[in-house]
SELUM-315196 format. One line per 3 residues: number of its first residue (from 1); their letters; for each residue x negated, y, z negated of C-alpha. Coordinates in Angstrom, 1 decimal, always signed. Example, Ala and Ser with C-alpha at 12.3 -4.5 7.8 and 13.67 -1.06 7.14 Angstrom:
BEGIN
1 = AS = -12.3 -4.5 -7.8 ~ -13.7 -1.1 -7.1
end
This chain:
BEGIN
1 = MLD = +32.4 -44.4 -145.8 ~ +36.0 -43.3 -145.6 ~ +38.1 -45.1 -143.0
4 = GTP = +41.3 -43.2 -143.7 ~ +43.0 -46.4 -144.9 ~ +45.5 -45.6 -147.6
7 = LRP = +45.4 -47.5 -150.9 ~ +48.9 -48.6 -150.3 ~ +50.0 -49.6 -146.8
10 = AAS = +52.7 -47.3 -145.5 ~ +51.1 -44.6 -143.4 ~ +50.8 -45.5 -139.7
13 = TYD = +49.4 -42.0 -139.1 ~ +46.0 -43.1 -140.4 ~ +45.4 -45.9 -137.9
16 = SCV = +43.7 -43.5 -135.5 ~ +42.3 -40.9 -138.0 ~ +38.7 -42.0 -137.3
19 = TDP = +37.2 -41.6 -133.8 ~ +33.7 -40.3 -134.4 ~ +30.7 -42.8 -134.2
22 = YFA = +29.0 -40.8 -137.0 ~ +31.8 -41.6 -139.4 ~ +29.7 -44.2 -141.2
25 = LLP = +27.3 -41.4 -142.3 ~ +30.0 -39.7 -144.4 ~ +28.7 -41.1 -147.7
28 = LGF = +25.2 -39.7 -147.1 ~ +26.9 -36.4 -146.1 ~ +28.9 -36.3 -149.3
31 = FLV = +25.8 -36.9 -151.3 ~ +24.0 -34.0 -149.7 ~ +27.0 -31.7 -150.0
34 = ALL = +27.4 -32.5 -153.7 ~ +23.7 -32.0 -154.3 ~ +23.6 -28.6 -152.6
37 = YSS = +26.9 -27.2 -153.8 ~ +26.4 -28.3 -157.4 ~ +23.0 -26.5 -157.5
40 = VGH = +24.9 -23.2 -157.2 ~ +27.8 -24.1 -159.4 ~ +30.2 -25.3 -156.7
43 = AGA = +31.8 -28.7 -156.2 ~ +31.6 -29.0 -152.4 ~ +35.2 -29.1 -151.1
46 = TGY = +34.5 -26.9 -148.1 ~ +31.5 -29.2 -147.2 ~ +33.6 -32.4 -147.6
49 = LAL = +36.3 -30.9 -145.5 ~ +33.8 -29.9 -142.8 ~ +32.4 -33.4 -142.6
52 = MAL = +35.8 -35.0 -142.5 ~ +36.9 -32.6 -139.8 ~ +33.9 -33.4 -137.7
55 = TGV = +34.6 -37.1 -138.0 ~ +38.3 -36.9 -137.1 ~ +39.9 -37.6 -140.5
58 = APE = +43.6 -36.7 -140.7 ~ +44.4 -33.6 -142.7 ~ +46.7 -35.6 -145.0
61 = VMR = +43.7 -37.7 -146.0 ~ +41.2 -34.8 -146.1 ~ +42.9 -32.7 -148.7
64 = PTA = +43.4 -35.2 -151.6 ~ +40.0 -36.8 -150.8 ~ +38.2 -33.5 -151.1
67 = LVL = +40.0 -32.6 -154.3 ~ +39.2 -35.9 -156.0 ~ +35.5 -35.5 -155.0
70 = NLA = +35.7 -31.9 -156.2 ~ +37.0 -33.0 -159.6 ~ +34.1 -35.4 -160.1
73 = VAT = +31.4 -33.0 -159.0 ~ +32.9 -30.0 -160.8 ~ +33.1 -32.0 -164.1
76 = ITV = +29.4 -32.8 -164.0 ~ +28.5 -29.2 -163.0 ~ +30.6 -27.7 -165.8
79 = LRF = +28.9 -30.0 -168.3 ~ +25.4 -29.1 -167.0 ~ +25.9 -25.4 -166.8
82 = SRV = +27.7 -25.2 -170.2 ~ +24.8 -27.0 -171.8 ~ +22.4 -24.2 -170.8
85 = GLL = +24.9 -21.4 -171.8 ~ +25.9 -20.4 -168.2 ~ +29.7 -20.8 -168.6
88 = SWR = +31.7 -18.1 -170.3 ~ +35.1 -19.4 -171.3 ~ +36.0 -15.8 -172.2
91 = LLA = +35.6 -14.8 -168.6 ~ +37.2 -18.0 -167.3 ~ +40.4 -18.1 -169.2
94 = PLL = +42.0 -14.9 -167.7 ~ +41.1 -16.1 -164.2 ~ +42.8 -19.5 -164.8
97 = LGS = +45.9 -17.8 -166.2 ~ +46.6 -16.7 -162.6 ~ +44.9 -19.3 -160.5
100 = VPA = +46.2 -22.6 -161.9 ~ +49.9 -21.9 -161.3 ~ +49.1 -20.3 -158.0
103 = AFL = +47.0 -23.3 -156.9 ~ +49.8 -25.7 -158.0 ~ +52.4 -23.7 -156.1
106 = AGS = +50.4 -23.5 -152.9 ~ +49.3 -27.1 -153.2 ~ +52.9 -28.3 -153.4
109 = LSI = +53.7 -26.8 -150.0 ~ +53.6 -28.9 -146.8 ~ +51.5 -26.8 -144.4
112 = PDA = +51.8 -27.6 -140.7 ~ +48.7 -28.6 -138.8 ~ +49.0 -25.5 -136.6
115 = IYR = +48.5 -23.3 -139.7 ~ +46.3 -25.6 -141.8 ~ +43.6 -26.0 -139.1
118 = PLL = +42.9 -22.3 -138.4 ~ +43.2 -21.5 -142.1 ~ +40.7 -24.1 -143.0
121 = AAV = +38.4 -23.0 -140.1 ~ +38.5 -19.4 -141.5 ~ +37.5 -20.7 -145.0
124 = LIA = +34.7 -22.8 -143.5 ~ +33.3 -19.8 -141.6 ~ +33.5 -17.6 -144.7
127 = AAI = +31.7 -20.3 -146.7 ~ +29.1 -20.8 -144.0 ~ +28.3 -17.1 -143.8
130 = RLA = +28.0 -16.8 -147.6 ~ +25.8 -19.9 -147.9 ~ +23.5 -18.8 -145.1
133 = ARA = +23.3 -15.2 -146.4 ~ +22.4 -16.2 -150.0 ~ +20.4 -19.3 -149.2
136 = GRD = +17.1 -17.7 -150.1 ~ +18.2 -15.8 -153.1 ~ +17.4 -16.9 -156.6
139 = LAS = +20.1 -16.8 -159.3 ~ +18.0 -14.7 -161.6 ~ +19.5 -12.3 -164.1
142 = ERV = +20.5 -8.8 -163.0 ~ +22.4 -5.8 -164.2 ~ +25.9 -6.6 -165.4
145 = AGA = +28.8 -4.1 -165.3 ~ +31.1 -6.2 -167.5 ~ +34.3 -8.2 -167.1
148 = PST = +37.6 -6.7 -165.8 ~ +40.8 -6.5 -167.9 ~ +42.9 -9.6 -168.4
151 = PVS = +45.6 -8.5 -166.0 ~ +43.1 -7.8 -163.2 ~ +41.4 -11.2 -163.8
154 = ALV = +44.7 -13.0 -163.7 ~ +45.7 -11.2 -160.5 ~ +42.4 -12.0 -158.8
157 = GGG = +42.7 -15.6 -160.0 ~ +46.2 -15.8 -158.6 ~ +45.2 -14.7 -155.2
160 = IGL = +42.3 -17.0 -155.0 ~ +44.4 -19.8 -156.4 ~ +46.8 -19.5 -153.6
163 = LAG = +44.0 -19.9 -151.0 ~ +42.5 -22.8 -152.9 ~ +45.8 -24.7 -153.1
166 = ATG = +46.7 -24.1 -149.5 ~ +43.3 -25.3 -148.2 ~ +42.6 -28.1 -150.6
169 = TGG = +39.6 -26.5 -152.2 ~ +38.7 -25.2 -155.7 ~ +38.4 -21.5 -154.7
172 = GVF = +34.8 -21.1 -155.8 ~ +33.7 -19.9 -152.3 ~ +36.0 -16.9 -152.8
175 = LTP = +35.3 -16.3 -156.5 ~ +31.5 -16.4 -156.7 ~ +30.8 -13.6 -154.2
178 = LVI = +33.5 -11.4 -155.8 ~ +32.1 -11.9 -159.3 ~ +28.5 -11.1 -158.1
181 = ARR = +29.6 -8.1 -156.0 ~ +31.5 -6.6 -158.9 ~ +28.8 -7.6 -161.3
184 = WTT = +31.2 -9.1 -163.8 ~ +28.3 -11.3 -165.0 ~ +24.9 -12.4 -163.7
187 = ARA = +24.6 -14.5 -160.6 ~ +23.5 -17.6 -162.5 ~ +26.4 -17.2 -165.0
190 = AAG = +28.7 -16.7 -162.0 ~ +27.7 -20.2 -160.8 ~ +28.8 -21.7 -164.2
193 = LSA = +32.0 -19.6 -164.1 ~ +32.9 -20.9 -160.6 ~ +32.3 -24.5 -161.7
196 = GFI = +35.0 -24.2 -164.4 ~ +37.3 -22.4 -162.0 ~ +36.9 -25.1 -159.3
199 = LAN = +37.6 -27.9 -161.8 ~ +40.9 -26.4 -163.0 ~ +42.2 -25.5 -159.5
202 = SLA = +41.3 -28.9 -158.1 ~ +43.2 -30.6 -160.8 ~ +46.2 -28.2 -160.2
205 = GLA = +46.0 -29.0 -156.5 ~ +46.1 -32.7 -157.0 ~ +48.9 -32.5 -159.7
208 = AKP = +51.0 -30.5 -157.2 ~ +51.2 -33.5 -154.8 ~ +50.7 -36.7 -156.8
211 = ASL = +52.2 -38.7 -153.9 ~ +49.1 -37.7 -151.8 ~ +47.0 -40.0 -154.1
214 = ALL = +48.6 -42.9 -152.2 ~ +46.8 -41.8 -149.1 ~ +43.3 -41.9 -150.6
217 = PNT = +41.1 -44.3 -148.6 ~ +40.0 -47.7 -150.0 ~ +36.4 -46.6 -149.7
220 = LPL = +36.9 -43.7 -152.1 ~ +34.7 -45.4 -154.8 ~ +31.7 -45.3 -152.5
223 = ALL = +32.4 -41.7 -151.7 ~ +32.7 -40.9 -155.4 ~ +29.5 -42.7 -156.2
226 = CAV = +27.6 -40.7 -153.6 ~ +29.1 -37.4 -154.6 ~ +28.4 -38.0 -158.3
229 = AGA = +24.8 -39.0 -157.6 ~ +24.3 -35.8 -155.6 ~ +26.0 -33.7 -158.4
232 = LIG = +23.8 -35.2 -161.1 ~ +20.7 -34.1 -159.2 ~ +22.0 -30.8 -157.8
235 = SEL = +23.4 -29.5 -161.1 ~ +20.2 -30.2 -162.9 ~ +18.2 -28.5 -160.1
238 = GAR = +20.5 -25.5 -160.3 ~ +20.3 -25.2 -164.0 ~ +16.5 -25.2 -163.7
241 = RVG = +16.5 -22.6 -160.8 ~ +15.1 -24.9 -158.1 ~ +15.9 -23.6 -154.6
244 = LVG = +17.1 -25.6 -151.6 ~ +16.9 -22.9 -148.9 ~ +16.5 -24.9 -145.7
247 = LRR = +19.2 -27.5 -146.6 ~ +21.7 -24.8 -147.5 ~ +21.2 -23.1 -144.1
250 = LLA = +21.6 -26.5 -142.4 ~ +24.9 -27.1 -144.3 ~ +26.1 -23.6 -143.2
253 = LVM = +25.5 -24.7 -139.6 ~ +27.5 -27.9 -140.1 ~ +30.4 -25.8 -141.5
256 = LIA = +30.4 -23.5 -138.5 ~ +30.4 -26.5 -136.1 ~ +33.3 -28.1 -138.1
259 = ALR = +35.2 -24.8 -137.9 ~ +34.8 -24.6 -134.2 ~ +36.0 -28.2 -133.8
262 = LIA = +39.1 -27.3 -135.9 ~ +39.8 -24.3 -133.8 ~ +39.3 -26.2 -130.5
265 = G = +41.7 -28.9 -131.8
end
């Protein structure tokens, strides 16, 4: 449960950040999001942000909280997918060359609510569409065209890094469909690639605004515990090709509802 209370008292803006009676269900929601996302190599930032948007958490609290949860889940996912040979550091390094500085730069900016809310809503809608569209597909091997050149990878990483830093996500929702569409690697390997990408960008986003860590809620340990538990289960299921079709579609619906709430204000 996240009550929006900062670790150090100083922010009166958080006194009214919780208005939804379903707020107490956030830990369970974080568990499910981490389980589902980690099964496809993601860390869940868009899911965490969607749940917090639905329960009225202030954006200043949402972003660092989502990134901290992202770091924990992505670390577990990277370890699990690496263990079964589904993370190519050769493909990842050029992407990070562009994405990490871009995520740091965008993460250091103070984005007004009037811009952040529609931007996050657009990201949630894109994530929901992708999740629903691919919910029933297996991550089996398929034909691979090969990786792009280092400059192209760095440029792609930079563009995605800017979006990741601006929205408080790891950027996996943008990277994975691109990698699969361009056939840079197999879909299953793309999941592992995204996990490493998300981990690095989440760290860059947090490093860009260390002061935001003071706004993390006192109940963060419970949120982390739930997310880690979900990631341990989900990443293992993902590495073993176990599908979670119905739950992924349900999560897509939650994202769409959260996006509409953000747009409506």
